[in-house]
C-alpha distance (Angstrom), angle and dihedral (degrees) to the residues before:
residue distance angle dihedral
A1 . . .
R2 3.78 . .
S3 3.80 89.5 .
N4 3.82 90.9 52.2
P5 3.84 110.4 31.1
A6 3.79 121.0 -177.1
P7 3.82 109.8 -90.8
V8 3.81 122.3 -103.7
G9 3.80 110.5 -76.3
S10 3.80 94.3 23.0
E11 3.78 120.5 137.1
V12 3.79 115.6 -130.6
I13 3.80 121.8 -172.1
A14 3.81 120.5 -151.4
D15 3.81 134.7 144.9
D16 3.83 89.1 14.1
M17 3.81 89.8 -61.5
S18 3.78 133.4 109.3
F19 3.83 117.0 -136.6
V20 3.82 127.2 -162.7
I21 3.81 126.0 172.2
L22 3.81 105.3 -139.4
G23 3.79 98.7 -175.2
A24 3.77 146.8 -55.2
T25 3.79 138.5 -121.4
R26 3.79 115.5 -146.3
P27 2.92 124.7 -157.5
A28 3.80 96.3 24.9
D29 3.81 96.6 165.5
D30 3.82 93.9 118.9
I31 3.81 92.2 49.3
I32 3.82 92.6 50.1
S33 3.81 92.6 44.3
A34 3.82 91.9 50.0
G35 3.81 89.7 51.8
G36 3.77 94.8 70.8
M37 3.75 144.5 -30.9
F38 3.81 91.7 -115.0
N39 3.80 94.6 59.0
P40 3.82 107.1 110.4
D41 3.80 117.9 -109.2
P42 3.80 117.0 -127.1
E43 3.78 117.4 -101.7
E44 3.80 120.3 -118.8
G45 3.83 108.4 -66.1
E46 3.82 94.3 18.8
E47 3.79 133.4 100.7
Y48 3.78 139.2 179.4
I49 3.77 124.1 -108.1
L50 3.80 124.6 -169.4
V51 3.81 112.9 -150.8
E52 3.79 112.0 -159.7
I53 3.80 113.6 -147.2
E54 3.80 139.4 174.5
I55 3.81 119.8 -152.6
K56 3.80 123.8 -171.6
C57 3.79 125.0 -168.2
V58 3.81 106.4 -130.9
K59 3.80 95.7 -170.0
S60 3.79 125.7 105.2
S61 3.80 117.0 -73.8
D62 3.83 89.4 -102.5
D63 3.81 95.1 56.0
K64 3.79 127.3 73.8
C65 3.78 136.7 -142.2
S66 3.79 128.2 -154.3
I67 3.78 136.6 -167.8
G68 3.79 134.4 -162.3
T69 3.78 136.9 -170.8
Y70 3.80 88.6 -113.8
N71 3.84 89.7 70.7
F72 3.82 95.7 58.1
S73 3.79 136.4 69.1
L74 3.79 141.3 148.3
L75 3.76 124.0 -125.9
G76 3.79 123.0 -159.7
D77 3.78 131.9 -161.3
S78 3.82 88.2 -96.7
G79 3.82 88.4 68.4
I80 3.82 92.4 -116.8
S81 3.80 117.8 136.5
Y82 3.81 119.2 -141.4
D83 3.82 124.3 -158.7
P84 3.81 122.4 -148.3
E85 3.79 114.9 -87.2
S86 3.80 103.9 -109.4
M87 3.82 94.5 -177.6
V88 3.82 93.8 65.1
S89 3.80 113.5 102.8
D90 3.80 143.3 158.8
V91 3.80 93.4 41.1
D92 3.80 114.2 134.4
G93 3.78 115.3 -114.4
L94 3.80 100.4 18.3
L95 3.80 114.6 155.5
D96 3.81 111.6 -105.4
F97 3.79 106.2 -128.5
S98 3.79 94.0 -174.3
S99 3.78 94.3 65.8
E100 3.75 126.4 107.2
F101 3.76 114.3 -160.4
Y102 3.79 133.8 -169.4
G103 3.80 134.4 -129.1
D104 3.82 114.5 -53.8
A105 3.82 91.6 10.4
I106 3.80 118.5 127.0
V107 3.79 128.7 -150.0
A108 3.77 119.9 -168.8
G109 3.75 137.8 174.9
S110 3.78 146.2 108.3
I111 3.78 127.8 -65.2
P112 3.83 116.1 -151.5
F113 3.79 120.1 -138.4
L114 3.79 130.3 177.1
V115 3.82 109.0 -140.1
S116 3.77 139.6 170.4
Q117 3.81 111.6 -89.7
S118 3.80 88.9 -132.4
D119 3.82 94.7 54.8
A120 3.79 111.0 102.8
D121 3.80 136.1 175.6
L122 3.79 93.0 41.9
I123 3.79 118.6 -160.9
F124 3.80 124.6 -156.8
V125 3.81 111.2 -134.1
Y126 3.81 127.2 -158.3
E127 3.80 116.7 -169.2
P128 3.82 112.8 -170.4
F129 3.79 122.3 -158.5
L130 3.79 88.3 -117.0
G131 3.77 126.3 20.2
D132 3.75 136.1 28.7
T133 3.79 127.1 -31.4
F134 3.80 113.7 -119.9
Y135 3.78 133.5 -155.5
L136 3.83 130.2 -147.3
Q137 3.80 126.5 -172.0
V138 3.79 115.6 -116.4
P139 3.82 115.3 -139.7
């Protein structure tokens, strides 16, 4: 639940996938800026955060899993929800959202979000098409 997110490092299984938050870099403005001149700069009072995640497909080796940016968000103590920044590119280690992966395969990488500098206690949110939304603490 939002009021009781899974602790940092916890494994949560949903949609036949296992999710673990490995870490976070905040602020990540310099990393995003160094990635490319077309990456948007944060507005006054905002900053980038990179949330590092590992996702494992727990289906059989013949079945595939898929992820999309529309499943993920961050939620701060202000109650504001932040979607991943889809316009960020050319940053090493970004999670590839276009990949489909089969049973026992693991995808890992960072997801960029633009958040308010004053928002603390960020929670990673996964909203499956079917099933319950889950919440993971972000370090």
